[in-house]
C-alpha positions in Angstrom: -9.3 29.3 10.5 -8.2 33.0 10.6 -4.7 31.8 10.8 -5.1 29.7 7.7 -6.6 32.5 5.8 -3.8 35.0 6.8 -1.2 32.5 5.6 -3.1 32.0 2.3 -3.1 35.9 1.8 0.6 36.1 2.7 1.5 33.3 0.2 -0.5 34.9 -2.6 1.2 38.3 -1.9 4.6 36.7 -2.0 3.7 34.9 -5.2 2.6 38.1 -6.8 5.9 39.8 -5.9 7.9 37.0 -7.1 5.9 36.7 -10.4 6.5 40.3 -11.2 10.2 40.3 -10.3 12.3 40.0 -13.4 15.2 37.7 -12.9 18.6 39.3 -13.4 21.0 38.1 -16.3 23.3 35.4 -15.6 25.7 36.2 -18.5 26.5 39.5 -20.2 25.3 38.0 -23.6 21.7 38.3 -22.2 21.9 41.9 -22.7 24.0 41.9 -25.9 27.4 42.4 -24.2 30.4 40.2 -23.8 33.2 39.8 -21.2 35.8 42.5 -21.9 33.4 45.1 -22.9 33.6 48.6 -20.9 31.9 48.7 -17.6 30.5 51.5 -15.4 29.6 51.1 -11.7 27.2 53.0 -9.5 26.7 52.5 -5.8 23.7 53.8 -3.9 24.4 53.8 -0.1 21.0 54.1 1.3 19.5 51.3 -0.9 22.7 49.1 -0.3 22.9 48.5 -4.0 25.7 48.3 -6.6 24.9 48.5 -10.3 27.2 47.1 -12.9 26.4 48.5 -16.4 28.0 47.3 -19.7 28.5 49.0 -23.0 26.3 47.7 -25.8 26.7 49.8 -29.0 27.0 53.3 -28.1 25.3 53.2 -24.8 25.4 51.4 -21.5 22.9 48.7 -20.3 22.3 47.6 -16.8 23.7 44.1 -16.5 23.1 43.3 -12.8 22.2 44.9 -9.4 24.0 43.5 -6.6 23.1 43.8 -2.9 25.9 45.4 -0.7 26.0 43.1 2.4 27.7 45.7 4.6 28.8 49.4 4.4 29.5 51.6 7.4 28.9 55.1 8.5 26.0 57.4 7.5 25.0 59.5 4.4 27.6 62.0 3.4 31.2 61.8 2.3 34.1 60.2 4.1 36.1 63.0 5.9 39.0 61.5 7.8 41.0 58.4 8.4 39.4 56.3 11.0 35.8 57.7 10.8 34.5 54.4 9.5 32.5 56.3 6.8 31.9 55.0 3.3 32.7 57.7 0.8 30.5 59.5 -1.8 31.9 60.9 -5.1 33.3 59.8 -8.5 36.3 57.5 -8.5 38.5 55.6 -11.1 39.5 52.0 -11.1 42.7 50.9 -13.1 44.5 47.6 -13.2 46.6 48.5 -10.3 43.5 49.0 -8.2 42.8 45.3 -8.4 43.9 43.0 -5.5 43.5 39.3 -6.0 45.1 38.6 -2.7 42.6 40.6 -0.5 41.9 39.2 3.0 38.3 39.7 1.9 38.5 37.3 -1.0 39.0 39.8 -3.9 39.4 43.6 -3.6 39.0 46.6 -5.8 40.6 49.9 -4.5 38.2 52.7 -5.5 41.0 55.2 -5.3 39.9 57.2 -2.3 41.0 60.0 -1.6 40.6 61.4 -5.1 41.6 65.0 -6.3 38.2 66.4 -5.0 38.6 64.8 -1.5 42.2 65.9 -1.3 41.2 69.6 -2.2 38.9 69.3 0.8 41.6 67.9 3.1 39.7 64.6 3.5 42.0 61.7 4.6 41.9 57.9 4.5 43.1 55.0 2.5 42.4 51.5 1.2 38.6 52.0 0.5 37.6 48.8 -1.3 34.8 46.9 -3.0 35.5 43.4 -1.7 34.2 40.1 -0.7 33.0 39.0 2.6 30.4 40.8 4.9 32.5 43.1 7.1 33.1 46.8 6.4 34.9 49.7 8.0 34.4 52.2 5.3 34.3 49.7 2.5 31.8 48.0 0.3 31.4 44.4 1.3 29.7 42.4 -1.5 30.1 38.8 -0.5 32.4 36.5 -2.3 30.1 35.3 -5.0 29.2 38.8 -6.1 32.7 40.2 -6.0 34.0 37.3 -8.1 31.8 38.5 -11.0 32.3 42.1 -10.4 36.1 41.7 -10.3 36.1 39.4 -13.4 34.1 42.0 -15.5 36.1 44.9 -14.3 39.5 43.1 -14.9 38.5 42.0 -18.4 37.3 45.5 -19.5 40.6 47.2 -18.3 42.7 44.3 -19.9 41.0 44.8 -23.1 41.7 48.5 -23.2 39.3 50.5 -21.1 41.6 53.0 -19.5 39.7 53.1 -16.2 36.3 52.2 -14.8 34.3 55.0 -13.2 32.6 54.2 -9.8 30.1 56.8 -8.9 29.0 56.6 -5.3 25.7 58.4 -4.4 24.0 58.8 -1.1 20.7 57.5 -2.6 18.9 57.6 -5.9 19.0 61.3 -6.5 15.5 62.0 -7.7 14.0 65.4 -6.7 11.6 63.6 -4.1 14.5 62.0 -2.5 16.6 65.2 -2.4 13.7 66.9 -0.7 13.6 64.3 2.0 17.1 65.5 3.0 16.7 69.3 2.9 17.9 69.4 6.5 21.3 68.3 5.4 22.0 71.8 4.3 25.7 71.4 4.7 25.8 68.8 2.0 23.5 70.7 -0.4 26.1 71.8 -2.9 28.0 68.6 -2.9 24.9 66.5 -3.4 23.6 68.9 -6.3 27.0 68.2 -8.1 26.5 64.5 -7.7 22.8 64.9 -8.7 24.0 66.4 -12.0 26.2 63.5 -12.7 23.3 61.1 -11.8 20.8 62.7 -14.2 23.1 62.8 -17.1 23.7 59.1 -16.9 20.1 58.5 -16.2 19.1 60.2 -19.5 22.0 59.4 -21.7 23.0 56.1 -20.5 26.7 57.1 -21.3 29.0 57.9 -18.3 29.8 61.6 -18.2 33.4 62.7 -18.1 33.8 64.1 -14.6 36.6 66.5 -13.6 37.4 68.4 -10.4 37.7 72.3 -11.0 38.8 74.1 -8.0 36.8 72.4 -5.3 33.8 70.9 -7.0 32.8 68.2 -9.4 31.9 69.3 -12.9 30.9 67.4 -16.1 33.3 68.2 -19.1 31.6 66.2 -21.8 30.0 62.8 -22.4 32.5 59.9 -22.7 32.4 58.5 -26.3 35.4 56.4 -26.8 34.8 53.8 -24.1 
């Protein structure tokens, strides 16, 4: 009898969760966008999530959140070739970044190391968002997810978006989350610069233009053209 009651309670809890979970769009038209519109990507390592945003009017709307099936390493930036670490920072994807012949189904090279990484003498190469479920520093999305991500990124670039930003954060950078990692003091300045980028987009829903000045990320202005 007790077992039956417990199973009933569990079923009700699961039903309640599913009833309040909003289904994700299956087509960009559901958010007022269309294939070829500009896109913006955010990755959250701790949460194992990749968000793909699309431009609708003057701002960007969240199209879909994809689970990252596998990433490697710990919180913090990638430092050197062979450390099996997934990077953090702001990267740019162009048409030359796309690899339709990846051994992991489809691949998108994020452009690591970027200027910030090189100024800090970080090394490494071929860090990808790709299919499959294996990772040595990359972001493995599974074949079905990478097909849609790849298609939307490629279409935006072919239609004239000069590059697609990929902003990679250690976690969702709210103040309470930052406080949990106060003991990561050696990453404080780096993460504060990423937090600024995170908050600007959270408030404006327009990807900020990110530059590297000397050895740090700075926001120059809000992107308006794409």
